[in-house]
N, C-alpha and C positions, 0 to 999 in steps of 0.2 A: 424768900431765900432764908436759909438756915443761918442763924448768927450766934446761937448760944448752945451750950452742951445740952440743956433741957430740950430745946427744939430738935437737936440732933437725935436724942434718944426717942423722942416722940415720933420722929420721922422713921426711925428704924422699926419701931413698933407697928406703925402704919404699913410699912413695907411688908413686914411679916404677915399682917392681916390680909393685905391685898394678894400676896402670893398664895396663901391658903385659900382665899376666895376664888382665885383663878383656877387652882387645882380642883376645887369642887365643881366649878362650872365646866371644866374640861371633862370631868368624869360623868357628870349628869347629862350633858348635852353633846351629841355627836357633832362631827365636823359639819358646818353649815347651819347649825342651830345656835341661837344666841350669839352670833358672830359679832354684832355691834357691842354687846356687853363685854365679851371677852377682849375685844380690841380696845375698848375703853379702859378696862382694868390694866391691860398691858401698857397702855399709854401712861397711866398714872404711875405704874411701877417704874417705867423708864424715866419719868420726870423726877421721881424720888431718888433713883440711882444717880442722876445728874446732880441734884442738889446735895446729896450726901458726899459725892466726889468733890464738889467745889469746897464744901466745908472741910473735908479731910485734907485737901490740898492746902487750904489756907492755914489750917492748924499745923501741918507739917512745915510750912514756910515760917510760921511764927516760932516754932520750936527750934528750927535751924538758925534763925536770926538771934535767938537768945543764948545760943551756945558759944 
C-alpha cells in the first residue's frame, strides 16, 4: 500500500512504464497472442490505479480535515 509521496511518485512512474509496455505488446502481437502477458500487465495496471486512488483519497481527506 502506498503511504508516502515518494511511493506515490514511484507508483505513477511504474504505471506509465506498464502502460507503454502494454501498448508495445498490443502492437507487436495480434489478438490471441501473448494473451496471458497482456492480461497480467492489465492486472498490474488495475492494481496500481486502485492503490493510487486510495492514497489520493486519503490525502484529500487529510487536507479537508486540516482546513
